[in-house]
C-alpha positions in Angstrom: -18.8 -17.5 2.6 -15.7 -16.2 1.2 -13.2 -13.5 2.0 -13.6 -10.2 0.0 -11.3 -7.1 0.2 -12.8 -4.0 -1.1 -11.4 -0.3 -1.3 -13.8 2.5 -0.7 -13.0 6.1 -1.6 -14.9 8.6 0.5 -15.0 12.2 1.4 -12.8 12.9 4.4 -15.7 14.2 6.8 -16.8 13.4 10.4 -19.1 10.4 10.6 -18.4 8.8 7.3 -16.5 5.9 9.0 -19.4 5.2 11.3 -22.0 5.2 8.4 -19.9 2.8 6.3 -19.2 0.5 9.2 -22.8 0.7 10.3 -23.9 -0.7 6.9 -22.1 -3.9 7.6 -23.3 -4.0 11.3 -26.8 -3.5 10.3 -26.8 -6.6 8.2 -25.0 -8.7 10.8 -21.7 -8.9 9.0 -18.4 -8.7 11.0 -15.6 -6.7 9.4 -12.5 -8.8 9.7 -10.2 -5.8 8.9 -10.7 -2.1 8.5 -7.9 0.4 7.6 -8.6 4.1 6.9 -6.2 6.8 5.9 -5.7 9.9 3.7 -5.1 9.7 0.0 -3.0 11.9 -2.3 -6.0 14.1 -2.9 -6.9 16.6 -0.1 -10.4 15.9 1.2 -10.5 12.2 0.3 -9.8 9.1 2.4 -9.5 5.5 1.4 -10.9 2.6 3.4 -9.8 -0.9 3.0 -12.4 -3.4 4.3 -11.9 -7.2 4.6 -15.1 -9.1 5.3 -16.3 -12.8 5.0 -19.6 -12.7 3.2 -21.3 -14.4 0.2 -20.8 -12.5 -3.1 -24.5 -11.7 -3.3 -24.5 -10.3 0.2 -21.5 -8.1 -0.6 -23.2 -6.8 -3.7 -26.2 -5.8 -1.6 -24.0 -4.0 0.9 -22.1 -2.1 -1.9 -25.4 -1.0 -3.4 -26.3 0.5 -0.1 -22.9 2.0 0.4 -23.1 3.7 -3.0 -26.2 5.4 -1.8 -24.3 7.3 0.9 -23.6 10.8 -0.2 -19.9 10.7 1.1 -19.0 7.6 -0.8 -17.2 8.4 -4.0 -16.1 4.9 -5.4 -16.1 1.2 -4.3 -13.9 -1.5 -5.9 -13.4 -5.1 -4.9 -9.9 -6.4 -5.3 -10.0 -9.8 -6.9 -7.5 -12.4 -5.6 -4.0 -11.8 -7.1 -5.0 -8.5 -8.7 -3.9 -6.4 -5.7 -0.8 -5.8 -3.5 -1.9 -6.3 0.0 0.1 -5.7 3.2 -0.4 -5.4 6.9 1.7 -4.3 9.9 2.0 -6.1 13.1 3.7 -5.2 16.4 4.2 -8.1 18.8 5.9 -8.2 22.2 7.3 -11.6 23.0 8.8 -13.0 26.1 12.5 -13.5 25.3 14.9 -14.4 28.2 18.2 -16.1 28.0 18.6 -18.5 25.1 15.2 -17.8 23.9 16.2 -14.2 22.8 18.7 -15.7 20.3 16.0 -17.9 18.8 13.5 -15.0 18.6 16.1 -13.0 16.8 16.7 -15.8 14.3 13.1 -16.1 13.6 12.9 -12.3 13.0 15.8 -12.5 10.6 14.1 -15.3 8.5 10.9 -13.3 8.3 12.7 -10.0 7.7 11.1 -8.6 10.8 12.6 -5.7 12.7 13.4 -5.7 16.4 12.2 -2.4 17.8 12.8 -2.8 21.5 14.7 -5.2 23.7 14.6 -5.5 27.5 15.9 -8.1 29.9 12.6 -10.1 29.5 11.0 -9.2 26.3 11.5 -8.2 22.6 9.1 -6.0 20.6 9.0 -7.0 16.8 7.7 -5.4 13.8 6.5 -7.5 11.0 5.1 -6.4 7.7 3.8 -8.4 4.7 0.9 -10.4 3.6 -1.6 -11.6 6.3 -0.4 -15.2 5.7 3.2 -14.2 6.3 2.3 -12.4 9.5 0.2 -15.4 10.7 3.3 -17.7 10.1 5.5 -15.3 12.0 3.1 -15.1 14.9 2.7 -18.9 15.1 6.4 -19.3 15.7 6.6 -16.5 18.2 3.7 -17.9 20.2 6.0 -20.6 21.4 7.9 -18.0 23.4 4.8 -16.4 24.9 3.1 -13.4 23.4 2.8 -10.6 25.8 1.1 -8.0 23.5 -0.1 -7.9 20.0 -1.4 -5.1 17.7 -2.2 -5.3 13.9 -3.1 -2.5 11.6 -5.5 -4.4 9.3 -5.0 -5.1 5.7 -4.3 -2.3 3.1 -4.4 -2.9 -0.6 -3.8 -1.3 -3.9 -4.7 -2.7 -7.3 -1.8 -3.8 -9.5 -0.7 -1.8 -12.6 -0.7 1.8 -13.2 -4.3 2.7 -12.7 -5.5 3.9 -9.4 -8.9 3.6 -7.6 -10.3 6.7 -9.4 -9.2 5.2 -12.8 -10.6 1.6 -12.4 -13.9 0.5 -13.6 -16.6 0.4 -10.9 -19.4 2.4 -9.7 -18.6 6.1 -9.4 -20.7 9.0 -8.2 -20.0 12.3 -9.9 -21.5 15.7 -9.2 -22.7 17.4 -12.4 -24.3 20.8 -12.4 -25.6 20.4 -8.9 -27.1 16.9 -9.7 -25.7 13.5 -9.1 -25.2 11.0 -11.8 -23.6 7.5 -11.9 -20.7 6.6 -14.1 -19.2 3.2 -14.9 -20.6 -0.4 -14.2 -21.6 -2.1 -11.1 -19.1 -3.4 -8.5 
């Protein structure tokens, strides 16, 4: 199995997230990361889904996803062909001398300190998942009190957007649906 990052352009309607996530759950695939948000176009949302599956299994799921009425387009981001980021908030125990060491680590990773109390520090880290894992590994030595991560978001490199890239796209034409483009 390998890690795959896909972007799914969908209509912004109730129940779409449930149906998309249900496609993966019905096949027994666990979604590692799922981030959903609005796009620059009113009425459309973008999902970034990260999943560990075989390529053939991913192709089966994307074929099923393409059958959903609310799915507009699906693209897979090949390694190195996308900019990927994640946000992490972590509350760390930081008393006495430990606080200065936590602040040094934050400085090295360009992480922001958002809150400081007598016993803890809340840190915001942004970057690639690997960078955040490295930051978290160092902060664990102090005692992680709480952790929250957004999940990965991704955009393809270059000037083309998801609507411009090759892939399978469903278009409404004179009341009927037709497919444009190649397979995912």
